[in-house]
C-alpha positions in Angstrom: 0.2 0.0 1.9 3.0 1.1 -0.7 5.6 0.3 1.8 4.5 -3.2 2.6 4.2 -3.8 -1.3 7.8 -2.7 -1.7 8.8 -5.0 1.2 6.9 -8.0 -0.3 8.4 -7.2 -3.7 11.9 -7.1 -2.4 11.5 -10.2 -0.5 10.5 -12.0 -3.4 13.5 -10.7 -5.4 15.9 -11.8 -2.7 14.4 -15.1 -2.3 14.8 -15.5 -5.8 18.3 -14.5 -6.3 19.2 -16.8 -3.3 17.4 -19.9 -5.2 19.2 -19.2 -8.3 22.9 -18.7 -6.5 22.6 -21.9 -4.4 23.5 -24.4 -7.2 26.6 -21.8 -8.0 27.6 -22.1 -4.3 27.4 -25.9 -4.0 30.9 -27.6 -4.2 32.1 -30.8 -5.8 32.9 -33.7 -3.2 36.2 -34.0 -2.7 37.5 -37.4 -4.4 38.6 -40.2 -2.1 41.3 -42.8 -2.7 40.9 -46.2 -2.0 43.6 -48.5 -1.7 43.9 -52.4 -1.6 47.0 -54.6 -1.1 47.0 -57.8 -3.3 49.7 -60.4 -2.0 51.2 -62.7 -4.2 53.5 -64.7 -1.6 51.4 -67.9 -1.9 51.2 -67.6 -5.6 53.4 -69.2 -8.2 53.3 -66.6 -10.7 55.5 -68.7 -13.2 52.4 -71.1 -13.9 49.3 -70.3 -15.8 47.3 -71.3 -12.6 49.0 -68.6 -10.4 48.7 -66.2 -12.9 44.9 -66.7 -13.0 44.8 -66.6 -9.4 46.7 -63.1 -9.7 44.4 -61.9 -12.0 41.2 -63.1 -9.9 42.7 -61.2 -6.8 43.3 -58.1 -8.9 39.8 -58.0 -10.7 38.3 -58.3 -6.7 40.7 -55.4 -5.4 39.6 -53.3 -8.5 35.6 -54.2 -7.4 36.5 -53.2 -3.9 38.5 -49.8 -4.5 35.9 -48.9 -7.1 33.0 -49.5 -5.2 29.3 -50.2 -6.4 26.5 -48.2 -8.0 22.8 -48.7 -7.7 21.2 -50.6 -10.6 18.7 -47.9 -11.2 21.8 -45.3 -11.7 23.2 -45.9 -15.1 25.6 -43.1 -15.2 26.9 -44.4 -12.1 27.3 -48.0 -13.1 29.3 -46.8 -16.3 31.6 -44.8 -13.9 32.3 -47.8 -11.8 33.2 -49.8 -15.1 35.5 -47.1 -16.2 37.1 -47.1 -12.9 37.6 -50.8 -12.7 38.9 -50.8 -16.5 41.4 -47.9 -15.6 42.4 -49.5 -12.2 43.2 -53.0 -13.8 44.8 -51.2 -16.6 47.0 -49.3 -14.3 48.1 -52.6 -12.5 48.7 -54.5 -15.6 52.4 -53.8 -16.2 53.3 -54.7 -12.5 51.2 -58.0 -13.2 53.1 -58.5 -16.3 56.4 -57.9 -14.7 56.0 -60.3 -11.8 54.5 -62.9 -14.0 57.6 -63.1 -16.3 60.1 -62.8 -13.5 58.2 -65.4 -11.5 58.4 -63.1 -8.8 57.3 -64.3 -5.3 56.2 -62.4 -2.3 55.5 -59.1 -4.1 52.7 -56.8 -3.0 50.8 -55.0 -5.5 48.9 -51.7 -4.6 45.6 -51.3 -6.4 44.0 -48.0 -5.9 41.4 -45.6 -7.3 40.1 -42.2 -6.6 36.5 -41.5 -6.3 
């Protein structure tokens, strides 16, 4: 009888330790880098219309590489919004250089790690 109680107590302690250790053993998921290429060969970047079209393409590319979050996931929505803002900020210098030079045919790589 005494041995059965000791076995039950030891099992409970081992189970409790395993449950407490599980979160510590969980690994953070690896980040995945998403890339989308934005082509500009058909745009006249010297014009305001061409620059607006490029801005629209870049915004769509940022949405594509950053993904979406469920409407009920507020934290996820904020992370996606931050990702899009950072992604557009990263390509802004390329966009400005191309627009000021009126460059045609260049490709802008839009990327984000998620």
